[in-house]
PDB file with one MODEL, atoms N, CA, C and O in Angstrom:
MODEL        1
ATOM      1  N   MET A   1    -103.169 -52.353  -7.964  1.00  0.00           N
ATOM      2  CA  MET A   1    -103.580 -52.674  -6.654  1.00  0.00           C
ATOM      3  C   MET A   1    -104.452 -53.804  -7.261  1.00  0.00           C
ATOM      4  O   MET A   1    -104.594 -54.098  -8.448  1.00  0.00           O
ATOM      5  N   TYR A   2    -105.224 -54.591  -5.709  1.00  0.00           N
ATOM      6  CA  TYR A   2    -105.820 -55.444  -6.337  1.00  0.00           C
ATOM      7  C   TYR A   2    -106.727 -55.773  -5.573  1.00  0.00           C
ATOM      8  O   TYR A   2    -106.630 -55.683  -4.349  1.00  0.00           O
ATOM      9  N   SER A   3    -108.169 -56.382  -6.441  1.00  0.00           N
ATOM     10  CA  SER A   3    -109.279 -55.763  -5.075  1.00  0.00           C
ATOM     11  C   SER A   3    -109.847 -57.898  -4.995  1.00  0.00           C
ATOM     12  O   SER A   3    -109.912 -58.832  -5.795  1.00  0.00           O
ATOM     13  N   VAL A   4    -110.095 -57.681  -3.612  1.00  0.00           N
ATOM     14  CA  VAL A   4    -111.170 -59.602  -3.707  1.00  0.00           C
ATOM     15  C   VAL A   4    -111.999 -58.336  -2.917  1.00  0.00           C
ATOM     16  O   VAL A   4    -111.757 -57.447  -2.100  1.00  0.00           O
ATOM     17  N   TYR A   5    -113.328 -58.947  -3.850  1.00  0.00           N
ATOM     18  CA  TYR A   5    -114.720 -57.965  -3.552  1.00  0.00           C
ATOM     19  C   TYR A   5    -115.851 -59.056  -3.121  1.00  0.00           C
ATOM     20  O   TYR A   5    -115.541 -60.247  -3.132  1.00  0.00           O
ATOM     21  N   VAL A   6    -117.202 -58.639  -2.731  1.00  0.00           N
ATOM     22  CA  VAL A   6    -118.099 -59.586  -2.006  1.00  0.00           C
ATOM     23  C   VAL A   6    -119.361 -58.516  -3.143  1.00  0.00           C
ATOM     24  O   VAL A   6    -119.235 -57.306  -3.327  1.00  0.00           O
ATOM     25  N   LEU A   7    -120.234 -59.198  -3.606  1.00  0.00           N
ATOM     26  CA  LEU A   7    -121.638 -58.697  -4.020  1.00  0.00           C
ATOM     27  C   LEU A   7    -122.399 -59.300  -3.925  1.00  0.00           C
ATOM     28  O   LEU A   7    -122.075 -60.487  -3.979  1.00  0.00           O
ATOM     29  N   LYS A   8    -123.780 -59.041  -3.738  1.00  0.00           N
ATOM     30  CA  LYS A   8    -124.989 -59.089  -3.059  1.00  0.00           C
ATOM     31  C   LYS A   8    -125.827 -58.773  -4.174  1.00  0.00           C
ATOM     32  O   LYS A   8    -126.038 -57.648  -4.628  1.00  0.00           O
ATOM     33  N   ASN A   9    -126.390 -60.111  -4.667  1.00  0.00           N
ATOM     34  CA  ASN A   9    -127.890 -59.605  -5.715  1.00  0.00           C
ATOM     35  C   ASN A   9    -129.073 -59.026  -5.267  1.00  0.00           C
ATOM     36  O   ASN A   9    -129.661 -59.672  -4.400  1.00  0.00           O
ATOM     37  N   LEU A  10    -129.651 -57.830  -5.680  1.00  0.00           N
ATOM     38  CA  LEU A  10    -130.330 -57.129  -5.194  1.00  0.00           C
ATOM     39  C   LEU A  10    -131.930 -58.159  -5.554  1.00  0.00           C
ATOM     40  O   LEU A  10    -132.997 -57.732  -5.113  1.00  0.00           O
ATOM     41  N   LYS A  11    -131.902 -59.089  -6.126  1.00  0.00           N
ATOM     42  CA  LYS A  11    -133.074 -59.855  -6.395  1.00  0.00           C
ATOM     43  C   LYS A  11    -132.851 -60.800  -5.336  1.00  0.00           C
ATOM     44  O   LYS A  11    -133.345 -60.349  -4.303  1.00  0.00           O
ATOM     45  N   SER A  12    -132.436 -61.667  -5.198  1.00  0.00           N
ATOM     46  CA  SER A  12    -132.287 -62.351  -4.794  1.00  0.00           C
ATOM     47  C   SER A  12    -131.688 -62.895  -3.344  1.00  0.00           C
ATOM     48  O   SER A  12    -132.070 -63.842  -2.657  1.00  0.00           O
ATOM     49  N   ASP A  13    -130.715 -62.044  -3.151  1.00  0.00           N
ATOM     50  CA  ASP A  13    -129.732 -62.083  -2.206  1.00  0.00           C
ATOM     51  C   ASP A  13    -128.528 -63.111  -2.161  1.00  0.00           C
ATOM     52  O   ASP A  13    -127.867 -63.446  -1.179  1.00  0.00           O
ATOM     53  N   GLN A  14    -128.419 -63.506  -3.417  1.00  0.00           N
ATOM     54  CA  GLN A  14    -127.119 -64.491  -3.777  1.00  0.00           C
ATOM     55  C   GLN A  14    -126.071 -63.908  -3.464  1.00  0.00           C
ATOM     56  O   GLN A  14    -126.249 -62.699  -3.318  1.00  0.00           O
ATOM     57  N   ILE A  15    -124.914 -64.291  -3.275  1.00  0.00           N
ATOM     58  CA  ILE A  15    -123.708 -64.039  -2.933  1.00  0.00           C
ATOM     59  C   ILE A  15    -122.736 -64.359  -4.008  1.00  0.00           C
ATOM     60  O   ILE A  15    -122.499 -65.511  -4.373  1.00  0.00           O
ATOM     61  N   TYR A  16    -122.286 -63.494  -4.408  1.00  0.00           N
ATOM     62  CA  TYR A  16    -120.750 -63.590  -5.317  1.00  0.00           C
ATOM     63  C   TYR A  16    -119.084 -62.909  -4.980  1.00  0.00           C
ATOM     64  O   TYR A  16    -118.847 -61.705  -5.077  1.00  0.00           O
ATOM     65  N   ILE A  17    -118.402 -63.593  -4.714  1.00  0.00           N
ATOM     66  CA  ILE A  17    -117.246 -63.459  -4.142  1.00  0.00           C
ATOM     67  C   ILE A  17    -115.927 -63.375  -5.638  1.00  0.00           C
ATOM     68  O   ILE A  17    -115.657 -64.351  -6.338  1.00  0.00           O
ATOM     69  N   GLY A  18    -115.493 -62.401  -5.754  1.00  0.00           N
ATOM     70  CA  GLY A  18    -114.592 -62.294  -6.881  1.00  0.00           C
ATOM     71  C   GLY A  18    -113.173 -61.801  -6.371  1.00  0.00           C
ATOM     72  O   GLY A  18    -112.842 -61.694  -5.190  1.00  0.00           O
ATOM     73  N   TYR A  19    -112.115 -61.423  -7.889  1.00  0.00           N
ATOM     74  CA  TYR A  19    -110.721 -60.329  -7.651  1.00  0.00           C
ATOM     75  C   TYR A  19    -110.943 -59.966  -8.952  1.00  0.00           C
ATOM     76  O   TYR A  19    -111.577 -60.384  -9.921  1.00  0.00           O
ATOM     77  N   THR A  20    -109.958 -58.722  -8.564  1.00  0.00           N
ATOM     78  CA  THR A  20    -109.906 -58.019 -10.070  1.00  0.00           C
ATOM     79  C   THR A  20    -108.708 -56.958  -9.843  1.00  0.00           C
ATOM     80  O   THR A  20    -108.642 -56.426  -8.735  1.00  0.00           O
ATOM     81  N   SER A  21    -107.934 -56.684 -10.649  1.00  0.00           N
ATOM     82  CA  SER A  21    -107.728 -55.269 -10.923  1.00  0.00           C
ATOM     83  C   SER A  21    -107.842 -54.278 -11.245  1.00  0.00           C
ATOM     84  O   SER A  21    -106.910 -53.475 -11.292  1.00  0.00           O
ATOM     85  N   ASP A  22    -109.511 -53.927 -11.699  1.00  0.00           N
ATOM     86  CA  ASP A  22    -110.265 -52.965 -11.802  1.00  0.00           C
ATOM     87  C   ASP A  22    -111.435 -53.201 -11.744  1.00  0.00           C
ATOM     88  O   ASP A  22    -112.211 -53.569 -12.625  1.00  0.00           O
ATOM     89  N   LEU A  23    -111.623 -52.942 -10.438  1.00  0.00           N
ATOM     90  CA  LEU A  23    -112.899 -52.787  -9.622  1.00  0.00           C
ATOM     91  C   LEU A  23    -114.032 -52.188 -10.417  1.00  0.00           C
ATOM     92  O   LEU A  23    -114.989 -52.862 -10.799  1.00  0.00           O
ATOM     93  N   LYS A  24    -113.930 -51.261 -10.585  1.00  0.00           N
ATOM     94  CA  LYS A  24    -114.963 -50.510 -11.792  1.00  0.00           C
ATOM     95  C   LYS A  24    -115.732 -51.614 -13.119  1.00  0.00           C
ATOM     96  O   LYS A  24    -116.801 -52.185 -13.336  1.00  0.00           O
ATOM     97  N   ARG A  25    -114.746 -51.481 -13.581  1.00  0.00           N
ATOM     98  CA  ARG A  25    -114.827 -52.751 -14.465  1.00  0.00           C
ATOM     99  C   ARG A  25    -115.469 -53.416 -14.606  1.00  0.00           C
ATOM    100  O   ARG A  25    -116.394 -53.524 -15.410  1.00  0.00           O
ATOM    101  N   ARG A  26    -115.039 -54.118 -13.702  1.00  0.00           N
ATOM    102  CA  ARG A  26    -115.532 -55.634 -12.770  1.00  0.00           C
ATOM    103  C   ARG A  26    -116.786 -55.444 -12.846  1.00  0.00           C
ATOM    104  O   ARG A  26    -117.566 -55.884 -13.690  1.00  0.00           O
ATOM    105  N   ILE A  27    -117.065 -54.526 -11.616  1.00  0.00           N
ATOM    106  CA  ILE A  27    -118.326 -54.144 -11.632  1.00  0.00           C
ATOM    107  C   ILE A  27    -119.625 -53.810 -12.442  1.00  0.00           C
ATOM    108  O   ILE A  27    -120.826 -54.003 -12.254  1.00  0.00           O
ATOM    109  N   LEU A  28    -118.908 -53.255 -13.374  1.00  0.00           N
ATOM    110  CA  LEU A  28    -119.621 -53.205 -14.782  1.00  0.00           C
ATOM    111  C   LEU A  28    -120.502 -54.027 -15.741  1.00  0.00           C
ATOM    112  O   LEU A  28    -121.660 -53.832 -16.112  1.00  0.00           O
ATOM    113  N   GLU A  29    -119.641 -54.981 -16.028  1.00  0.00           N
ATOM    114  CA  GLU A  29    -119.348 -56.298 -16.221  1.00  0.00           C
ATOM    115  C   GLU A  29    -120.605 -57.428 -15.400  1.00  0.00           C
ATOM    116  O   GLU A  29    -121.266 -58.241 -16.045  1.00  0.00           O
ATOM    117  N   HIS A  30    -120.716 -57.246 -13.929  1.00  0.00           N
ATOM    118  CA  HIS A  30    -121.455 -58.432 -13.788  1.00  0.00           C
ATOM    119  C   HIS A  30    -122.866 -57.768 -13.599  1.00  0.00           C
ATOM    120  O   HIS A  30    -123.706 -58.545 -13.145  1.00  0.00           O
ATOM    121  N   ASN A  31    -123.415 -56.145 -13.924  1.00  0.00           N
ATOM    122  CA  ASN A  31    -124.377 -55.774 -13.981  1.00  0.00           C
ATOM    123  C   ASN A  31    -124.599 -55.161 -15.604  1.00  0.00           C
ATOM    124  O   ASN A  31    -125.500 -54.372 -15.890  1.00  0.00           O
ATOM    125  N   SER A  32    -123.610 -55.681 -16.567  1.00  0.00           N
ATOM    126  CA  SER A  32    -124.362 -55.810 -17.950  1.00  0.00           C
ATOM    127  C   SER A  32    -123.977 -57.049 -18.180  1.00  0.00           C
ATOM    128  O   SER A  32    -123.081 -57.144 -19.019  1.00  0.00           O
ATOM    129  N   ASP A  33    -124.474 -58.328 -17.570  1.00  0.00           N
ATOM    130  CA  ASP A  33    -123.839 -60.006 -17.931  1.00  0.00           C
ATOM    131  C   ASP A  33    -123.175 -60.082 -18.782  1.00  0.00           C
ATOM    132  O   ASP A  33    -123.475 -60.711 -19.797  1.00  0.00           O
ATOM    133  N   ARG A  34    -121.709 -59.257 -18.560  1.00  0.00           N
ATOM    134  CA  ARG A  34    -120.293 -59.935 -19.513  1.00  0.00           C
ATOM    135  C   ARG A  34    -119.685 -61.082 -18.500  1.00  0.00           C
ATOM    136  O   ARG A  34    -118.717 -61.830 -18.632  1.00  0.00           O
ATOM    137  N   SER A  35    -120.632 -60.921 -17.442  1.00  0.00           N
ATOM    138  CA  SER A  35    -119.735 -62.240 -16.664  1.00  0.00           C
ATOM    139  C   SER A  35    -120.299 -63.829 -16.175  1.00  0.00           C
ATOM    140  O   SER A  35    -121.116 -63.995 -15.270  1.00  0.00           O
ATOM    141  N   THR A  36    -119.895 -64.542 -16.693  1.00  0.00           N
ATOM    142  CA  THR A  36    -120.490 -65.724 -16.365  1.00  0.00           C
ATOM    143  C   THR A  36    -121.633 -66.664 -15.921  1.00  0.00           C
ATOM    144  O   THR A  36    -122.558 -67.356 -16.348  1.00  0.00           O
ATOM    145  N   PHE A  37    -120.718 -66.079 -14.306  1.00  0.00           N
ATOM    146  CA  PHE A  37    -121.735 -66.451 -13.033  1.00  0.00           C
ATOM    147  C   PHE A  37    -122.727 -66.017 -13.049  1.00  0.00           C
ATOM    148  O   PHE A  37    -123.688 -66.769 -12.884  1.00  0.00           O
ATOM    149  N   THR A  38    -122.907 -64.756 -13.234  1.00  0.00           N
ATOM    150  CA  THR A  38    -123.836 -63.627 -12.795  1.00  0.00           C
ATOM    151  C   THR A  38    -124.773 -63.019 -13.914  1.00  0.00           C
ATOM    152  O   THR A  38    -125.802 -62.371 -13.721  1.00  0.00           O
ATOM    153  N   ARG A  39    -124.179 -63.375 -15.169  1.00  0.00           N
ATOM    154  CA  ARG A  39    -125.103 -63.354 -16.196  1.00  0.00           C
ATOM    155  C   ARG A  39    -126.976 -63.571 -15.958  1.00  0.00           C
ATOM    156  O   ARG A  39    -127.481 -64.532 -15.378  1.00  0.00           O
ATOM    157  N   GLY A  40    -127.645 -62.549 -16.501  1.00  0.00           N
ATOM    158  CA  GLY A  40    -128.842 -63.370 -16.375  1.00  0.00           C
ATOM    159  C   GLY A  40    -129.510 -62.979 -14.857  1.00  0.00           C
ATOM    160  O   GLY A  40    -130.693 -63.248 -14.650  1.00  0.00           O
ATOM    161  N   LYS A  41    -128.857 -62.468 -14.036  1.00  0.00           N
ATOM    162  CA  LYS A  41    -129.508 -62.557 -12.502  1.00  0.00           C
ATOM    163  C   LYS A  41    -129.479 -61.384 -12.215  1.00  0.00           C
ATOM    164  O   LYS A  41    -129.136 -61.106 -11.066  1.00  0.00           O
ATOM    165  N   GLY A  42    -129.821 -60.312 -13.133  1.00  0.00           N
ATOM    166  CA  GLY A  42    -130.348 -58.898 -12.414  1.00  0.00           C
ATOM    167  C   GLY A  42    -129.198 -57.782 -12.331  1.00  0.00           C
ATOM    168  O   GLY A  42    -128.216 -57.705 -13.068  1.00  0.00           O
ATOM    169  N   ARG A  43    -129.500 -57.037 -11.393  1.00  0.00           N
ATOM    170  CA  ARG A  43    -128.202 -56.294 -10.351  1.00  0.00           C
ATOM    171  C   ARG A  43    -127.551 -56.884  -9.408  1.00  0.00           C
ATOM    172  O   ARG A  43    -127.846 -57.908  -8.792  1.00  0.00           O
ATOM    173  N   TRP A  44    -126.277 -55.920  -9.275  1.00  0.00           N
ATOM    174  CA  TRP A  44    -125.952 -56.377  -8.063  1.00  0.00           C
ATOM    175  C   TRP A  44    -124.923 -55.042  -7.086  1.00  0.00           C
ATOM    176  O   TRP A  44    -124.451 -53.962  -7.442  1.00  0.00           O
ATOM    177  N   ARG A  45    -124.914 -55.514  -6.250  1.00  0.00           N
ATOM    178  CA  ARG A  45    -124.347 -54.416  -5.599  1.00  0.00           C
ATOM    179  C   ARG A  45    -123.143 -54.221  -4.386  1.00  0.00           C
ATOM    180  O   ARG A  45    -123.464 -54.425  -3.215  1.00  0.00           O
ATOM    181  N   ILE A  46    -121.936 -53.869  -4.686  1.00  0.00           N
ATOM    182  CA  ILE A  46    -120.927 -54.269  -3.800  1.00  0.00           C
ATOM    183  C   ILE A  46    -121.154 -53.640  -2.389  1.00  0.00           C
ATOM    184  O   ILE A  46    -121.410 -52.466  -2.120  1.00  0.00           O
ATOM    185  N   ILE A  47    -120.951 -55.017  -1.316  1.00  0.00           N
ATOM    186  CA  ILE A  47    -121.265 -54.823  -0.248  1.00  0.00           C
ATOM    187  C   ILE A  47    -119.483 -54.570   1.039  1.00  0.00           C
ATOM    188  O   ILE A  47    -119.341 -54.063   2.152  1.00  0.00           O
ATOM    189  N   TYR A  48    -118.570 -55.206   0.113  1.00  0.00           N
ATOM    190  CA  TYR A  48    -117.115 -55.219   0.920  1.00  0.00           C
ATOM    191  C   TYR A  48    -116.626 -55.590  -0.204  1.00  0.00           C
ATOM    192  O   TYR A  48    -117.046 -56.336  -1.089  1.00  0.00           O
ATOM    193  N   CYS A  49    -115.332 -54.753  -0.021  1.00  0.00           N
ATOM    194  CA  CYS A  49    -113.928 -54.904  -0.680  1.00  0.00           C
ATOM    195  C   CYS A  49    -112.534 -54.977   0.191  1.00  0.00           C
ATOM    196  O   CYS A  49    -112.378 -54.102   1.042  1.00  0.00           O
ATOM    197  N   GLU A  50    -111.586 -55.906   0.035  1.00  0.00           N
ATOM    198  CA  GLU A  50    -110.216 -55.464   0.575  1.00  0.00           C
ATOM    199  C   GLU A  50    -109.481 -55.541  -0.806  1.00  0.00           C
ATOM    200  O   GLU A  50    -109.770 -56.242  -1.776  1.00  0.00           O
ATOM    201  N   ILE A  51    -108.382 -54.576  -0.637  1.00  0.00           N
ATOM    202  CA  ILE A  51    -107.539 -53.814  -1.446  1.00  0.00           C
ATOM    203  C   ILE A  51    -105.672 -54.537  -1.061  1.00  0.00           C
ATOM    204  O   ILE A  51    -104.882 -54.023  -0.270  1.00  0.00           O
ATOM    205  N   PHE A  52    -105.467 -55.570  -1.749  1.00  0.00           N
ATOM    206  CA  PHE A  52    -103.952 -55.820  -1.951  1.00  0.00           C
ATOM    207  C   PHE A  52    -103.347 -55.271  -2.908  1.00  0.00           C
ATOM    208  O   PHE A  52    -104.110 -54.877  -3.790  1.00  0.00           O
ATOM    209  N   SER A  53    -101.869 -55.020  -3.148  1.00  0.00           N
ATOM    210  CA  SER A  53    -100.735 -54.606  -3.402  1.00  0.00           C
ATOM    211  C   SER A  53    -100.180 -55.450  -4.309  1.00  0.00           C
ATOM    212  O   SER A  53     -99.669 -55.184  -5.397  1.00  0.00           O
ATOM    213  N   SER A  54    -100.370 -56.796  -3.605  1.00  0.00           N
ATOM    214  CA  SER A  54     -99.887 -58.252  -4.202  1.00  0.00           C
ATOM    215  C   SER A  54    -101.125 -58.751  -4.724  1.00  0.00           C
ATOM    216  O   SER A  54    -102.213 -58.657  -4.157  1.00  0.00           O
ATOM    217  N   LYS A  55    -100.784 -59.574  -6.432  1.00  0.00           N
ATOM    218  CA  LYS A  55    -101.421 -60.135  -7.256  1.00  0.00           C
ATOM    219  C   LYS A  55    -101.918 -61.789  -6.502  1.00  0.00           C
ATOM    220  O   LYS A  55    -103.012 -62.354  -6.477  1.00  0.00           O
ATOM    221  N   THR A  56    -100.873 -62.092  -6.078  1.00  0.00           N
ATOM    222  CA  THR A  56    -100.581 -63.126  -4.994  1.00  0.00           C
ATOM    223  C   THR A  56    -101.350 -63.490  -3.965  1.00  0.00           C
ATOM    224  O   THR A  56    -101.901 -64.579  -3.801  1.00  0.00           O
ATOM    225  N   ASP A  57    -101.376 -62.285  -3.083  1.00  0.00           N
ATOM    226  CA  ASP A  57    -102.249 -62.056  -1.936  1.00  0.00           C
ATOM    227  C   ASP A  57    -103.829 -61.972  -1.910  1.00  0.00           C
ATOM    228  O   ASP A  57    -104.650 -62.510  -1.166  1.00  0.00           O
ATOM    229  N   ALA A  58    -103.949 -61.234  -2.827  1.00  0.00           N
ATOM    230  CA  ALA A  58    -105.326 -61.049  -3.090  1.00  0.00           C
ATOM    231  C   ALA A  58    -106.512 -62.565  -3.840  1.00  0.00           C
ATOM    232  O   ALA A  58    -107.672 -62.783  -3.490  1.00  0.00           O
ATOM    233  N   LEU A  59    -105.496 -63.556  -5.160  1.00  0.00           N
ATOM    234  CA  LEU A  59    -105.775 -64.369  -5.216  1.00  0.00           C
ATOM    235  C   LEU A  59    -105.791 -65.969  -3.953  1.00  0.00           C
ATOM    236  O   LEU A  59    -106.399 -67.039  -3.913  1.00  0.00           O
ATOM    237  N   ASN A  60    -105.064 -65.484  -3.367  1.00  0.00           N
ATOM    238  CA  ASN A  60    -105.356 -66.216  -2.213  1.00  0.00           C
ATOM    239  C   ASN A  60    -106.285 -65.776  -0.940  1.00  0.00           C
ATOM    240  O   ASN A  60    -106.314 -66.542   0.023  1.00  0.00           O
ATOM    241  N   ARG A  61    -106.644 -65.204  -0.924  1.00  0.00           N
ATOM    242  CA  ARG A  61    -107.825 -64.203  -0.307  1.00  0.00           C
ATOM    243  C   ARG A  61    -108.872 -64.755  -0.773  1.00  0.00           C
ATOM    244  O   ARG A  61    -109.519 -65.467  -0.004  1.00  0.00           O
ATOM    245  N   GLU A  62    -109.316 -64.582  -2.124  1.00  0.00           N
ATOM    246  CA  GLU A  62    -110.385 -64.535  -2.582  1.00  0.00           C
ATOM    247  C   GLU A  62    -110.544 -66.233  -2.468  1.00  0.00           C
ATOM    248  O   GLU A  62    -111.674 -66.715  -2.386  1.00  0.00           O
ATOM    249  N   LYS A  63    -109.332 -67.102  -2.469  1.00  0.00           N
ATOM    250  CA  LYS A  63    -109.813 -68.641  -2.885  1.00  0.00           C
ATOM    251  C   LYS A  63    -110.073 -68.780  -1.253  1.00  0.00           C
ATOM    252  O   LYS A  63    -110.961 -69.579  -0.958  1.00  0.00           O
ATOM    253  N   GLN A  64    -109.531 -68.226  -0.356  1.00  0.00           N
ATOM    254  CA  GLN A  64    -109.646 -68.855   1.152  1.00  0.00           C
ATOM    255  C   GLN A  64    -111.122 -68.315   1.223  1.00  0.00           C
ATOM    256  O   GLN A  64    -111.424 -68.687   2.357  1.00  0.00           O
ATOM    257  N   LEU A  65    -111.815 -67.913   0.912  1.00  0.00           N
ATOM    258  CA  LEU A  65    -113.246 -66.793   1.397  1.00  0.00           C
ATOM    259  C   LEU A  65    -114.493 -67.937   0.359  1.00  0.00           C
ATOM    260  O   LEU A  65    -115.647 -68.060   0.770  1.00  0.00           O
ATOM    261  N   LYS A  66    -114.120 -68.522  -0.689  1.00  0.00           N
ATOM    262  CA  LYS A  66    -114.451 -69.390  -1.606  1.00  0.00           C
ATOM    263  C   LYS A  66    -114.771 -70.957  -1.036  1.00  0.00           C
ATOM    264  O   LYS A  66    -115.811 -71.598  -0.885  1.00  0.00           O
ATOM    265  N   GLU A  67    -113.334 -71.239  -0.797  1.00  0.00           N
ATOM    266  CA  GLU A  67    -113.158 -72.637  -0.378  1.00  0.00           C
ATOM    267  C   GLU A  67    -113.110 -73.009   0.868  1.00  0.00           C
ATOM    268  O   GLU A  67    -113.220 -74.218   1.069  1.00  0.00           O
ATOM    269  N   HIS A  68    -112.933 -72.089   2.061  1.00  0.00           N
ATOM    270  CA  HIS A  68    -113.022 -71.953   3.249  1.00  0.00           C
ATOM    271  C   HIS A  68    -114.317 -71.685   4.234  1.00  0.00           C
ATOM    272  O   HIS A  68    -114.122 -70.813   5.080  1.00  0.00           O
ATOM    273  N   GLY A  69    -115.617 -72.316   4.238  1.00  0.00           N
ATOM    274  CA  GLY A  69    -116.793 -71.592   4.861  1.00  0.00           C
ATOM    275  C   GLY A  69    -116.454 -71.060   5.856  1.00  0.00           C
ATOM    276  O   GLY A  69    -117.016 -70.005   6.152  1.00  0.00           O
ATOM    277  N   SER A  70    -115.435 -71.590   6.710  1.00  0.00           N
ATOM    278  CA  SER A  70    -115.405 -70.653   7.978  1.00  0.00           C
ATOM    279  C   SER A  70    -114.732 -69.167   8.043  1.00  0.00           C
ATOM    280  O   SER A  70    -115.047 -68.356   8.913  1.00  0.00           O
ATOM    281  N   ALA A  71    -113.814 -68.915   7.069  1.00  0.00           N
ATOM    282  CA  ALA A  71    -113.260 -67.781   6.760  1.00  0.00           C
ATOM    283  C   ALA A  71    -114.506 -67.041   5.935  1.00  0.00           C
ATOM    284  O   ALA A  71    -114.333 -65.827   5.823  1.00  0.00           O
ATOM    285  N   PHE A  72    -115.424 -67.428   5.486  1.00  0.00           N
ATOM    286  CA  PHE A  72    -116.488 -66.489   4.482  1.00  0.00           C
ATOM    287  C   PHE A  72    -117.248 -65.939   6.057  1.00  0.00           C
ATOM    288  O   PHE A  72    -117.863 -64.903   6.308  1.00  0.00           O
ATOM    289  N   GLY A  73    -116.923 -67.025   6.859  1.00  0.00           N
ATOM    290  CA  GLY A  73    -118.265 -67.107   8.125  1.00  0.00           C
ATOM    291  C   GLY A  73    -117.978 -66.210   8.647  1.00  0.00           C
ATOM    292  O   GLY A  73    -118.743 -65.246   8.665  1.00  0.00           O
ATOM    293  N   HIS A  74    -116.495 -66.181   9.410  1.00  0.00           N
ATOM    294  CA  HIS A  74    -116.350 -64.827   9.953  1.00  0.00           C
ATOM    295  C   HIS A  74    -116.651 -63.604   8.942  1.00  0.00           C
ATOM    296  O   HIS A  74    -117.703 -62.983   9.091  1.00  0.00           O
ATOM    297  N   LEU A  75    -115.784 -63.261   7.955  1.00  0.00           N
ATOM    298  CA  LEU A  75    -116.395 -62.617   7.143  1.00  0.00           C
ATOM    299  C   LEU A  75    -117.755 -61.935   7.105  1.00  0.00           C
ATOM    300  O   LEU A  75    -117.714 -60.744   6.796  1.00  0.00           O
ATOM    301  N   LYS A  76    -118.774 -62.381   7.322  1.00  0.00           N
ATOM    302  CA  LYS A  76    -120.118 -62.552   7.085  1.00  0.00           C
ATOM    303  C   LYS A  76    -120.633 -61.807   8.544  1.00  0.00           C
ATOM    304  O   LYS A  76    -121.427 -60.866   8.540  1.00  0.00           O
ATOM    305  N   LYS A  77    -120.051 -62.387   9.777  1.00  0.00           N
ATOM    306  CA  LYS A  77    -120.146 -61.806  10.922  1.00  0.00           C
ATOM    307  C   LYS A  77    -119.440 -59.979  11.047  1.00  0.00           C
ATOM    308  O   LYS A  77    -119.789 -59.081  11.815  1.00  0.00           O
ATOM    309  N   ARG A  78    -118.756 -59.976  10.354  1.00  0.00           N
ATOM    310  CA  ARG A  78    -118.075 -58.555  10.521  1.00  0.00           C
ATOM    311  C   ARG A  78    -118.863 -57.568   9.654  1.00  0.00           C
ATOM    312  O   ARG A  78    -118.961 -56.374   9.939  1.00  0.00           O
ATOM    313  N   ILE A  79    -119.530 -58.251   8.367  1.00  0.00           N
ATOM    314  CA  ILE A  79    -120.436 -57.517   7.772  1.00  0.00           C
ATOM    315  C   ILE A  79    -121.825 -57.412   7.289  1.00  0.00           C
ATOM    316  O   ILE A  79    -122.421 -56.996   6.296  1.00  0.00           O
ATOM    317  N   SER A  80    -122.148 -58.114   8.716  1.00  0.00           N
ATOM    318  CA  SER A  80    -123.792 -58.690   8.880  1.00  0.00           C
ATOM    319  C   SER A  80    -124.576 -57.371   8.398  1.00  0.00           C
ATOM    320  O   SER A  80    -125.342 -57.596   7.461  1.00  0.00           O
ATOM    321  N   ASN A  81    -124.540 -56.078   8.835  1.00  0.00           N
ATOM    322  CA  ASN A  81    -125.551 -54.904   8.615  1.00  0.00           C
ATOM    323  C   ASN A  81    -125.410 -54.921   6.797  1.00  0.00           C
ATOM    324  O   ASN A  81    -126.464 -54.853   6.165  1.00  0.00           O
ATOM    325  N   SER A  82    -124.374 -54.992   6.200  1.00  0.00           N
ATOM    326  CA  SER A  82    -124.068 -54.243   5.113  1.00  0.00           C
ATOM    327  C   SER A  82    -124.793 -56.396   4.181  1.00  0.00           C
ATOM    328  O   SER A  82    -124.796 -56.743   3.000  1.00  0.00           O
ATOM    329  N   LEU A  83    -125.087 -56.919   5.021  1.00  0.00           N
ATOM    330  CA  LEU A  83    -125.744 -57.851   4.169  1.00  0.00           C
ATOM    331  C   LEU A  83    -127.082 -57.858   4.053  1.00  0.00           C
ATOM    332  O   LEU A  83    -127.726 -58.151   3.046  1.00  0.00           O
ATOM    333  N   ASN A  84    -127.549 -57.476   5.271  1.00  0.00           N
ATOM    334  CA  ASN A  84    -128.954 -57.546   5.655  1.00  0.00           C
ATOM    335  C   ASN A  84    -129.430 -56.221   4.834  1.00  0.00           C
ATOM    336  O   ASN A  84    -130.391 -56.689   4.224  1.00  0.00           O
ATOM    337  N   GLU A  85    -129.380 -55.424   4.607  1.00  0.00           N
ATOM    338  CA  GLU A  85    -129.675 -54.679   3.999  1.00  0.00           C
ATOM    339  C   GLU A  85    -130.139 -54.076   2.737  1.00  0.00           C
ATOM    340  O   GLU A  85    -129.281 -53.417   2.149  1.00  0.00           O
ATOM    341  N   GLY A  86    -131.258 -54.148   2.208  1.00  0.00           N
ATOM    342  CA  GLY A  86    -131.838 -54.324   0.906  1.00  0.00           C
ATOM    343  C   GLY A  86    -131.465 -53.516  -0.050  1.00  0.00           C
ATOM    344  O   GLY A  86    -131.941 -53.634  -1.179  1.00  0.00           O
TER     345      GLY A  86
ENDMDL
END
């Protein structure tokens, strides 16, 4: 199984979108400064996740959310309460 996930930084409210085949391991990496983009930025909380059986589908979805503002805009509307929680 493959996951596309959205993280929120607990200090700055910054958002990170990623893809992984092992979500638990990946979240631990983000929170222990073993991920380049999130390193040194404090704790991250998962606020959204989509699961795919196809790696290609997961990679395509991650790319869509990262590169097409309208796709992430639609998702932000769907998860607005999760984005606004402290």
